[in-house]
N, C-alpha and C positions, 0 to 999 in steps of 0.2 A: 542047782543046789544039791549038794551031796554030803557025805560024811566029812568030818574034819580031816584035812590032809595030814597024814602022819609023817610025811617027809620033813626032816629037820633041816632048816636052812639057817645058817649063821653068817653074820656079817662082821667084818673087822671094824670095830668102833673107832680105833685109832686112825685108820685110813679114812673113814667117813668124816671124822672131826677135822682131819687135815685138809679134806676137800671143801670144807665149809668154814674157811678162815678169812673170808673177805670182810664180813660185817657181822656183828652180834647185836641183837636187840634183847634187852633184859626186861624183867618184870615191870619196872617203872614205866618204860615207854609203852609196853603192852597194855598196862592199866590205863594210861592216857588215851590210847586208841580205843579201848573198850568204852570209856566215858564219852568220847567223841561220837561213837556210833549209837550210844544209848538213845532211845526214843525213835530210832529208825524203824524199818520194816520188821526187824527181828527183835523180839524181847527175849534175851537170853538170861537164864537163871544162874545162880552162883556155881552150879556144877560145870558150866561151860567156861568159867574163868580158870582154866587149868593149865594154860600155856605159861611156863615160867621163863623160858629163854628160847630164842631162835637164832641159829647161826647160819649165815648165808655163804654160798660159794657160787661158782659159775653154773647156773642152772640146777643147783641142788640146795637143799635146806635140811637142817637137822633141828628138830623141835624137841624140847624137854617139857613133859606134861606130868602133872600130879593132881589127883583129886584132893580137895581139902580134907582134913582128918575127919570131919563130921560126915563125909560122904563115902569114906573108904568101905563101909559095909555094903555099899551098892554092888560091889563086884561079885558078891555071893549070888545076887539075883541076875545081874546083867553081865553075861560072859564077854560081850562086845559092848562095853558101856557107850551109850549114845553121846555122852559128853565128849568122848574121844572121837568116835567114828563120824558123827554128824558134822562137826565143825573144825576138826583139826586141820583139814586142808585149807581153811581160810587164812591161816596165819601167814602164808606168803604175801598176802595183801598188806600186812603191817609194814612191809618194807617201804612201799611208796606212800604210806600213811594217807591213803585216799579215803574220802568219806563215802565213796560208792560202796554198795553192799552187794555181795554175791551169795548165792545159795547153791548147795549141792543139787545137781540136776540129773546126772546119769553116770554110769560106769560100765565098763565092758566085762570085767570079771572080778570076783572076790575070792581069795583063797584064805581059809581059816586054818591055822595050824595050832592054835591054842587060845585059851581065854586071855583077855587083857588084864594085867594087874592094875593096882591103883597108881602106879607110876609107869609111864611108857615113853619111849623115844619114837619120833616119826622121822623117817628119812624120805624126803620128797624130791622127785625129779620133775621139774617144770618143763612142759612141752611147748608152751606158748609164751610170748612176751606179755608182761603185765603193764607195759607202757601204753599210754594213750587209751586206757579204759576199754579193753576189748569186751565184746558181748559175751564171750565164753573163754574160759581158760582151762587147759587140760593138764593133768598131773598123773604120775604114778606114785603111789604112796605105800611105804612099808612101815608097819608098826613093830617095834622091837622092844625086847626087855632090856634091862641094864647090862646083860651079858652079850647082847648082840643077836640073840635068837629071834628069828622072825616069827611073829605070832599072827599077823594079818597082812595080806597084800591086796591092794586095790589097783587094778589096771585101768588106765584112762578115765580117771575121775574127772568129770566135767562140772565146772562151776558156771552158773549163768548169772549175768548182771541183772539186778532188779532195777527196773526203770521207775523213776518217780512219775506219779501221775500229775498231769497239768490241772490247774484249777478248774478249767472248763469241763473236765471229765467227771466232776462230782466226786463225792466221797462214799456214797452208799453202794455196796456190792449188788450185782444183779441177782445173785442167789444168796440165801442166808449162809452165814458162817456156821461151822460146827466144830466140835472138839471130839477127839477120840481118846478114850482113856483105856489103858491096859491095866487091869487089876492084878493079874498074875501072869507074868511073861512065861511062855512055854518054850519048848525046844522044837524047832522046825528041822526035820530031817530031810523032807522032800515036799514037793508040791503035789505028788500023786498019792 
C-alpha cells in the first residue's frame, strides 16, 4: 500500500466497446439474475444493484455501473465505494446465468489512480473459462470514468466458488458469527 498513483492512464472507449460486441446483457436480465440469487449465501443491499449493462467480447467485458441517486452522496465518504469494488467482478457470471455463487477471494495488486465517481465503467479481462463451474476464476479489472481515464486497476482478482453445505453437515457454525461496523472510514496511507 502506498500513495495514490499519479500516473494518468487513459483507454480508448470506442476501441473497448468494439471489442465487447458479441453479446449485451441489460438491466432487465441483470435484475432477474439478482432475484434468482436472492436468499443464497450473500445478502446484497440496494447499493450493490448498480450494474446497468454488460457487453461481452472474446475474453473481455465492459460493465456500466451507477449508484442509485439516493446513494450518490456515499462517494464523499467512500473514495473506492465497496458497492463497486467488492462485487463488480461478479457480473461476468451473469453471462452463463448460473445459480452458483462466487465471492472475491484474493488479488495480486491494486493501483489507485483516483476516487471512483457515482458512475463507473469496468473493463475486465477474464483469464479462466467460466464454463463447467470452476472452483476459482481469475480476472484483471480496470475501473474507468466516462472519459476512459483509469481510476483503479486490480490485477489477478480471484473469485472463489461458494460450496453448498450438505444436510448432514448441520447448519450451526462451529464459531459464533460476528459483524464489524465502521463508523467513520479513515484514509489508509500505509501499514507502517
